[in-house]
C-alpha positions as CSV (number, residue, x, y, z in Angstrom):
1,X,16.1,-29.7,9.5
2,X,12.9,-28.7,7.8
3,X,12.4,-25.0,7.1
4,X,9.4,-23.6,8.9
5,X,6.5,-22.9,6.6
6,X,5.8,-19.2,6.0
7,X,2.4,-17.8,5.1
8,X,1.2,-14.8,3.1
9,X,0.0,-12.1,5.5
10,X,-1.4,-8.6,5.0
11,X,-3.2,-5.9,6.9
12,X,-6.4,-4.5,5.4
13,X,-8.0,-1.7,7.3
14,X,-8.6,-3.0,10.8
15,X,-8.1,-6.6,9.7
16,X,-5.0,-8.7,9.9
17,X,-5.2,-11.5,7.4
18,X,-3.0,-14.6,7.2
19,X,-3.5,-17.2,4.6
20,X,-2.9,-20.5,6.2
21,X,-3.0,-24.0,4.7
22,X,-4.7,-27.3,5.6
23,X,-2.2,-29.0,3.2
24,X,-2.1,-29.9,-0.5
25,X,-4.7,-31.8,-2.4
26,X,-4.5,-33.4,-5.8
27,X,-7.1,-32.4,-8.4
28,X,-8.0,-33.1,-12.0
29,X,-7.7,-30.4,-14.6
30,X,-11.5,-30.4,-14.9
31,X,-11.8,-29.2,-11.3
32,X,-9.4,-26.3,-11.8
33,X,-10.9,-25.3,-15.1
34,X,-14.2,-27.0,-15.9
35,X,-15.1,-24.6,-18.7
36,X,-11.7,-24.4,-20.4
37,X,-10.7,-26.0,-23.6
38,X,-8.3,-29.0,-23.5
39,X,-5.4,-26.8,-24.5
40,X,-6.2,-24.1,-21.9
41,X,-6.6,-26.8,-19.2
42,X,-3.3,-28.3,-20.1
43,X,-1.6,-24.9,-19.8
44,X,-3.2,-24.4,-16.3
45,X,-2.1,-27.8,-15.1
46,X,1.5,-27.2,-16.3
47,X,1.5,-23.7,-14.6
48,X,0.6,-25.4,-11.4
49,X,3.6,-27.8,-11.8
50,X,1.3,-30.7,-12.7
51,X,1.2,-33.2,-15.5
52,X,-1.2,-35.7,-17.1
53,X,-4.2,-33.5,-16.3
54,X,-3.5,-33.6,-12.6
55,X,-2.0,-31.0,-10.3
56,X,-1.5,-30.3,-6.6
57,X,-3.2,-27.3,-5.0
58,X,-3.0,-25.9,-1.5
59,X,-6.2,-26.0,0.6
60,X,-5.8,-22.5,1.9
61,X,-7.7,-21.1,4.9
62,X,-7.8,-17.3,5.6
63,X,-7.3,-16.4,9.3
64,X,-8.7,-12.9,10.1
65,X,-7.8,-11.1,13.3
66,X,-10.0,-8.1,14.2
67,X,-10.4,-6.5,17.6
68,X,-11.5,-9.3,20.0
69,X,-12.3,-11.8,17.2
70,X,-10.2,-14.6,15.8
71,X,-12.0,-15.8,12.6
72,X,-11.4,-18.7,10.2
73,X,-12.9,-18.9,6.8
74,X,-13.6,-22.6,6.5
75,X,-11.8,-25.4,8.4
76,X,-10.2,-27.6,5.8
77,X,-10.7,-31.4,5.6
78,X,-8.8,-32.7,8.5
79,X,-7.5,-36.2,7.6
80,X,-10.8,-37.3,6.1
81,X,-10.5,-36.2,2.4
82,X,-7.0,-36.5,1.0
83,X,-3.8,-37.7,2.8
84,X,-2.0,-34.3,2.3
85,X,-4.6,-32.4,4.3
86,X,-5.1,-32.1,8.1
87,X,-2.4,-29.4,8.7
88,X,-4.6,-26.5,9.7
89,X,-4.4,-26.8,13.4
90,X,-0.6,-27.3,13.4
91,X,-0.2,-24.2,11.1
92,X,-2.5,-22.2,13.4
93,X,-0.2,-23.1,16.3
94,X,2.8,-22.0,14.3
95,X,1.4,-18.5,14.1
96,X,0.5,-18.4,17.8
97,X,-3.2,-19.3,17.6
98,X,-4.8,-22.2,19.4
99,X,-7.9,-23.9,18.3
100,X,-9.6,-22.7,21.4
101,X,-8.8,-19.1,20.5
102,X,-11.0,-19.1,17.4
103,X,-14.2,-17.2,18.1
104,X,-16.0,-17.3,14.7
105,X,-15.9,-19.7,11.7
106,X,-17.4,-18.6,8.4
107,X,-18.3,-21.5,6.2
108,X,-18.2,-20.5,2.5
109,X,-19.8,-23.8,1.5
110,X,-20.0,-27.5,2.7
111,X,-17.6,-29.3,0.4
112,X,-15.2,-31.8,2.0
113,X,-12.1,-29.7,1.7
114,X,-13.8,-26.8,3.5
115,X,-15.7,-28.4,6.4
116,X,-14.5,-32.0,7.0
117,X,-11.9,-30.7,9.5
118,X,-14.7,-29.7,11.9
119,X,-14.5,-32.8,14.1
120,X,-11.5,-34.5,15.8
121,X,-10.9,-38.2,15.6
122,X,-12.4,-38.6,19.1
123,X,-15.7,-37.0,17.9
124,X,-15.3,-33.6,19.6
125,X,-15.4,-30.3,17.9
126,X,-12.0,-29.0,16.9
127,X,-13.0,-25.4,17.4
128,X,-15.0,-25.8,20.5
129,X,-15.4,-22.1,21.4
130,X,-16.4,-20.8,18.0
131,X,-19.7,-19.6,16.6
132,X,-20.4,-20.8,13.0
133,X,-21.8,-18.8,10.1
134,X,-23.4,-20.3,7.0
135,X,-26.2,-19.5,4.6
136,X,-29.6,-21.2,5.2
137,X,-29.7,-22.2,1.6
138,X,-26.4,-24.0,1.8
139,X,-27.5,-25.7,5.1
140,X,-30.9,-26.8,3.7
141,X,-29.4,-28.0,0.4
142,X,-27.0,-30.5,2.1
143,X,-29.5,-31.5,4.8
144,X,-32.4,-31.9,2.4
145,X,-33.8,-34.0,-0.5
146,X,-31.7,-32.2,-3.2
147,X,-28.5,-33.5,-1.8
148,X,-30.0,-37.0,-1.3
149,X,-30.8,-37.0,-5.1
150,X,-27.2,-36.3,-6.1
151,X,-25.3,-39.0,-8.0
152,X,-24.1,-42.0,-6.0
153,X,-20.5,-40.9,-6.4
154,X,-21.3,-37.7,-4.6
155,X,-23.1,-39.3,-1.7
156,X,-20.0,-39.5,0.5
157,X,-19.8,-35.7,0.3
158,X,-23.5,-35.6,1.5
159,X,-22.8,-37.9,4.4
160,X,-19.8,-35.9,5.5
161,X,-21.6,-32.6,5.2
162,X,-24.5,-33.8,7.3
163,X,-22.2,-35.2,9.9
164,X,-20.3,-32.0,10.3
165,X,-23.3,-29.6,10.1
166,X,-25.3,-31.7,12.6
167,X,-22.3,-31.4,15.0
168,X,-22.6,-27.6,15.0
169,X,-26.4,-27.3,14.9
170,X,-26.6,-25.5,18.2
171,X,-23.8,-23.1,17.3
172,X,-25.0,-21.8,13.9
173,X,-26.0,-18.4,12.8
174,X,-27.5,-18.2,9.4
175,X,-26.4,-15.3,7.2
176,X,-27.5,-13.9,3.9
177,X,-26.1,-11.5,1.3
178,X,-25.2,-8.2,2.9
179,X,-25.2,-9.3,6.5
180,X,-22.4,-7.9,8.6
181,X,-20.7,-10.6,10.7
182,X,-18.6,-8.1,12.6
183,X,-18.2,-4.4,11.8
184,X,-16.6,-4.1,8.4
185,X,-16.9,-7.8,7.4
186,X,-19.9,-8.5,5.2
187,X,-21.4,-11.5,3.4
188,X,-21.4,-11.5,-0.4
189,X,-23.7,-14.1,-1.9
190,X,-21.9,-16.0,-4.7
191,X,-24.0,-19.1,-5.5
192,X,-23.1,-21.4,-8.3
193,X,-20.3,-23.5,-7.0
194,X,-22.8,-24.7,-4.5
195,X,-26.4,-23.5,-3.7
196,X,-25.5,-21.2,-0.9
197,X,-21.8,-20.4,-1.6
198,X,-20.7,-17.1,-0.1
199,X,-17.7,-14.8,-0.3
200,X,-16.7,-12.0,2.1
201,X,-16.1,-8.3,1.7
202,X,-13.7,-6.6,4.1
203,X,-13.9,-2.8,4.4
204,X,-10.7,-0.9,4.3
205,X,-9.6,2.6,4.8
206,X,-9.1,3.2,1.1
207,X,-9.9,-0.1,-0.5
208,X,-12.2,-3.1,-0.1
209,X,-11.2,-6.7,-0.3
210,X,-13.3,-9.6,-1.5
211,X,-12.4,-13.0,-0.2
212,X,-13.7,-16.1,-1.9
213,X,-13.0,-19.7,-0.9
214,X,-13.7,-22.3,-3.5
215,X,-12.3,-24.8,-6.0
216,X,-12.8,-24.4,-9.7
217,X,-13.3,-21.5,-12.1
218,X,-13.3,-18.5,-9.8
219,X,-12.4,-15.3,-11.6
220,X,-12.3,-11.6,-10.9
221,X,-12.5,-8.8,-13.4
222,X,-11.9,-5.1,-12.9
223,X,-12.1,-3.5,-16.4
224,X,-10.6,-0.1,-16.8
225,X,-13.1,2.5,-15.6
226,X,-15.4,-0.1,-14.1
227,X,-15.9,0.4,-10.4
228,X,-17.1,-3.2,-9.9
229,X,-15.4,-6.5,-9.1
230,X,-17.0,-9.4,-10.8
231,X,-16.9,-12.7,-8.8
232,X,-17.8,-15.6,-11.0
233,X,-18.4,-19.1,-9.7
234,X,-19.0,-22.4,-11.5
235,X,-21.1,-25.2,-10.1
236,X,-19.2,-28.5,-10.4
237,X,-22.3,-30.6,-9.9
238,X,-24.8,-28.9,-12.1
239,X,-22.6,-27.0,-14.6
240,X,-24.3,-23.6,-13.8
241,X,-22.4,-20.4,-13.5
242,X,-23.2,-17.2,-11.7
243,X,-21.6,-13.8,-11.8
244,X,-22.0,-11.2,-9.1
245,X,-20.9,-7.6,-9.4
246,X,-19.6,-6.0,-6.2
247,X,-19.9,-2.2,-6.2
248,X,-16.5,-0.7,-5.2
249,X,-17.4,2.8,-6.2
250,X,-18.2,4.4,-2.9
251,X,-15.8,6.8,-1.2
252,X,-14.1,4.1,0.9
253,X,-13.6,1.7,-2.0
254,X,-11.3,2.0,-4.9
255,X,-9.9,-1.5,-5.5
256,X,-11.2,-5.0,-5.4
257,X,-9.1,-8.0,-4.5
258,X,-10.3,-11.5,-5.1
259,X,-8.6,-14.1,-3.0
260,X,-9.1,-17.7,-4.1
261,X,-8.0,-20.6,-2.0
262,X,-6.8,-22.6,-4.9
263,X,-4.7,-20.8,-7.5
264,X,-3.7,-17.3,-6.6
265,X,-1.8,-17.8,-3.3
266,X,-0.3,-20.4,-1.1
267,X,2.2,-21.1,1.6
268,X,5.5,-19.3,1.0
269,X,4.0,-16.7,-1.3
270,X,4.5,-13.0,-0.6
């Protein structure tokens, strides 16, 4: 008998957060650590129980419950990207949430492992009662000429992004840095990994939390005496990197937590 999968959960202020999974994906070391040396990259792959510059990582999806809202941050890849994925809906069911219960979906960016779970095999929306939130710059990048000019090897990503974004065109709200999606949940612009990549800030009673969904070299720094969290993202397509300082020095904020979907947590972690 298989042991039921358990998920990392925590309460932050008025938010109940559970880190679900869409399943594992296999990635090259260059994806985990594109700016690392060969030795550093090898160490990271080994730490992730991989070998030969390849390791498995969970495609983790934060579920946020707040007041009357059931919120997902990204929707995974369904069965369209890698064979290990497509487990999000079943894992939602296991924690008592149905697809139809989801009221809001925040799209951090439009890479396959974050949005290709949007549509069921029959062509219908998986989360049919949800409103979708994404930056206009991310939307316009994937729907425009810049994405069309990407290398041929990346064009399946473009085709998939356009398919899924077009499917939610009448349900989208565009958001920008600092916008509040619900009280206490704000957008933090973290471009670099993609043109319009975003993270989220959750207000707490004594701390704030920053949630970031991405693959690659995400890092957080909180040097002694520095009231900022630094969220750094790396662009896998263009090689650019961007750092954003999040001010955590106000009276309601004393700690920053960066949650990354790839390395820092996964199913079974506590």
